[in-house]
C-alpha positions in Angstrom: 157.6 65.8 61.1 161.3 66.2 62.1 162.4 69.8 62.4 165.6 70.9 60.7 168.2 72.7 62.7 168.7 76.3 61.7 172.4 76.4 61.0 172.3 80.1 60.2 171.0 81.1 63.6 173.5 82.9 65.8 172.1 81.4 69.0 170.5 78.0 68.4 167.3 77.7 70.5 167.2 74.9 73.1 163.9 73.4 74.0 162.9 74.1 77.5 162.5 70.4 78.2 166.3 69.9 77.9 166.7 71.8 81.2 165.2 68.7 82.9 168.1 66.6 81.7 170.7 65.8 84.4 173.5 66.8 82.0 172.0 70.4 81.9 172.1 70.7 85.7 175.5 71.3 87.4 176.1 69.9 90.8 175.5 72.4 93.6 178.6 72.8 95.8 178.3 71.1 99.2 181.5 72.0 101.1 180.2 70.5 104.3 180.0 67.1 102.7 183.2 66.8 100.6 182.8 63.1 100.1 179.4 63.4 98.5 179.2 63.9 94.8 177.4 62.6 91.7 180.2 60.2 91.0 180.0 58.7 94.5 176.2 58.5 94.3 176.4 56.7 90.9 179.0 54.3 92.2 176.8 53.3 95.2 173.8 52.9 92.8 175.9 50.7 90.5 176.9 48.5 93.4 173.3 48.2 94.5 172.0 47.4 91.0 174.7 44.9 90.2 174.1 42.9 93.5 170.4 43.3 94.0 168.9 44.3 90.7 167.7 47.6 89.2 164.5 47.6 91.4 166.8 48.1 94.4 167.6 51.7 93.2 165.9 54.4 95.2 167.1 57.7 96.7 166.5 56.3 100.2 168.6 53.2 99.6 171.4 55.3 98.1 171.2 57.8 100.9 171.3 55.0 103.5 174.4 53.5 101.9 176.1 56.9 102.0 175.0 57.5 105.6 173.2 60.7 104.7 169.5 61.8 104.5 167.6 61.6 101.2 167.4 65.3 101.2 171.2 65.6 101.2 171.2 64.0 97.7 169.0 66.7 96.1 171.9 69.0 95.5 173.3 66.4 93.1 170.2 64.5 91.8 166.5 65.4 91.9 164.8 62.1 91.1 165.4 58.4 90.5 165.5 58.9 86.7 168.6 61.1 87.2 170.4 58.3 88.9 169.4 55.8 86.1 170.6 58.2 83.4 173.9 58.7 85.2 174.3 54.9 85.8 173.7 54.1 82.1 176.1 56.7 80.9 178.7 55.4 83.4 178.4 51.9 82.0 178.8 53.2 78.4 182.1 54.6 79.6 183.4 51.1 80.3 183.4 50.2 76.6 186.7 51.2 75.2 186.9 53.8 72.4 190.1 53.4 70.4 191.9 56.7 69.6 192.9 55.1 66.3 190.5 52.6 64.6 191.8 49.1 63.9 193.7 49.1 60.6 192.1 45.8 59.8 188.9 47.7 59.0 185.3 48.2 60.2 184.5 44.6 60.8 187.3 44.1 63.4 186.2 47.4 65.1 182.5 46.3 65.3 183.4 42.8 66.5 185.5 44.3 69.2 182.8 46.6 70.3 180.2 43.8 70.3 182.4 41.5 72.5 183.2 44.4 74.9 179.6 45.5 75.1 178.4 41.9 75.9 181.0 41.6 78.6 179.9 45.0 80.1 176.3 43.8 80.1 177.2 40.7 82.0 179.0 42.8 84.6 175.9 44.9 84.9 172.9 42.5 84.3 170.3 45.3 84.5 172.0 47.4 81.7 170.6 45.6 78.6 167.0 46.0 79.7 167.3 49.8 80.0 169.2 50.9 76.9 166.5 49.9 74.4 164.4 52.9 75.4 165.0 56.5 74.7 168.6 57.5 73.8 170.8 58.5 76.6 172.3 61.9 76.1 175.2 61.7 78.5 178.8 62.3 77.4 179.9 58.6 77.3 176.8 57.5 75.4 177.2 60.3 72.9 180.9 59.4 72.4 179.9 55.8 71.9 177.3 56.6 69.3 179.6 59.0 67.4 182.4 56.4 67.5 180.2 53.6 66.2 178.8 55.8 63.4 182.3 56.7 62.4 183.1 53.1 62.0 180.0 52.3 60.0 180.6 55.4 57.8 183.6 53.6 56.4 181.1 51.6 54.3 180.2 54.7 52.3 176.5 54.7 52.9 174.3 57.7 53.5 173.7 58.6 57.1 170.2 57.1 57.1 171.5 53.7 56.0 174.4 54.0 58.4 172.0 54.6 61.3 169.9 51.6 60.3 173.0 49.4 60.1 174.1 50.6 63.5 170.6 50.0 65.0 170.7 46.4 63.6 174.1 45.8 65.1 173.1 47.2 68.5 169.8 45.2 68.4 171.7 41.9 67.8 174.1 42.5 70.8 171.3 43.6 73.2 168.9 40.9 72.0 171.4 38.1 72.5 172.4 39.3 76.0 168.7 39.6 77.0 168.3 35.9 75.8 171.2 35.0 78.1 169.8 37.0 81.0 166.5 35.1 80.5 168.3 31.9 81.3 170.0 33.4 84.3 166.7 34.6 85.6 165.2 31.1 85.1 168.0 29.6 87.1 167.5 32.2 89.9 163.7 31.6 89.9 163.8 27.8 89.8 167.0 27.1 91.6 168.0 24.7 88.8 171.0 25.0 86.5 170.4 24.5 82.8 171.7 21.0 83.0 169.6 20.1 86.0 166.5 21.5 84.2 167.2 19.5 81.1 167.5 16.3 83.2 164.2 17.1 84.9 162.3 17.7 81.7 164.1 14.9 79.8 161.4 12.3 80.1 158.7 14.7 78.9 160.8 15.7 75.9 161.4 12.1 75.0 157.8 11.0 75.3 155.9 14.1 74.1 158.2 15.5 71.5 160.6 12.9 70.1 158.5 9.7 70.4 155.3 11.4 69.5 156.3 12.1 65.9 154.4 15.3 65.9 157.4 17.6 65.7 159.8 16.1 63.0 162.0 19.1 62.6 162.4 19.8 66.3 163.1 16.1 66.9 165.8 16.2 64.3 167.3 19.2 65.9 167.2 17.6 69.4 168.6 14.3 68.2 171.2 15.4 65.7 172.1 19.0 66.8 175.0 19.6 69.1 174.7 22.1 71.9 176.9 25.1 71.3 178.2 27.3 74.1 176.9 30.9 74.5 180.2 32.3 73.3 180.1 30.1 70.2 176.5 31.1 69.4 177.2 34.8 70.0 180.2 34.8 67.7 178.4 32.7 65.0 175.5 35.2 64.8 177.8 38.2 65.0 180.0 36.9 62.1 177.0 36.2 59.9 175.6 39.7 60.7 178.9 41.3 59.7 179.1 39.2 56.6 175.6 40.3 55.6 176.6 43.9 56.1 179.7 43.4 54.0 177.7 41.7 51.2 175.2 44.5 51.2 177.9 47.1 51.0 179.6 45.3 48.1 176.3 45.0 46.3 175.5 48.7 46.8 178.9 49.8 45.6 178.6 47.6 42.6 175.2 49.0 41.6 176.6 52.6 42.0 179.4 51.8 39.6 177.1 50.6 36.8 
């Protein structure tokens, strides 16, 4: 059961577990190494993850890149999970928060966020696979969540519904990018581009799918359907999602007026 916050308490209690969060632990000053900081550690970690993948992240690899011992990092981070939390929050900071929301309305704001977030995920291919877990409580992630909830709140729903809408929106963006990343991983694993793979499996598709007659709907899609680009598919799905949200909002407002 979810516990309610006691707003009347003069000093809100903080669970002891929160002291384990990286955001609760200030950096210890290290005057002998002025170039070493959490910001520098995170930048090295981002470079490693972007070029070699998230499995490349370790305190030893980061320390080696900084030409220090692993022990030297412990004044700034204590474990690998600290680095991951800081990395995720740093990437959240790359998605622009407008000081004034787009006057064209919530749909334009959400579409801009979706396009930006997808671009950020492509710059950091490991990011999409990590943010579907527990919420990150860093300052950039909190600002993003608050900003997005502010946009969705323009629809006039209660906060439970607003959170569900935002979760659906986030799931679409993350899910689509994970689909794209799957193709990129297949290319890396096989050494074949999508076009080369299609040429390789073409005879099988023709014989066992199209000519067999066992898959009429799939055959129709393969023969009559045109291949859309990833950008076109992303915007198509995003537009339909936003239209569905708008229709739901209009229906809910209409019912309330009756």
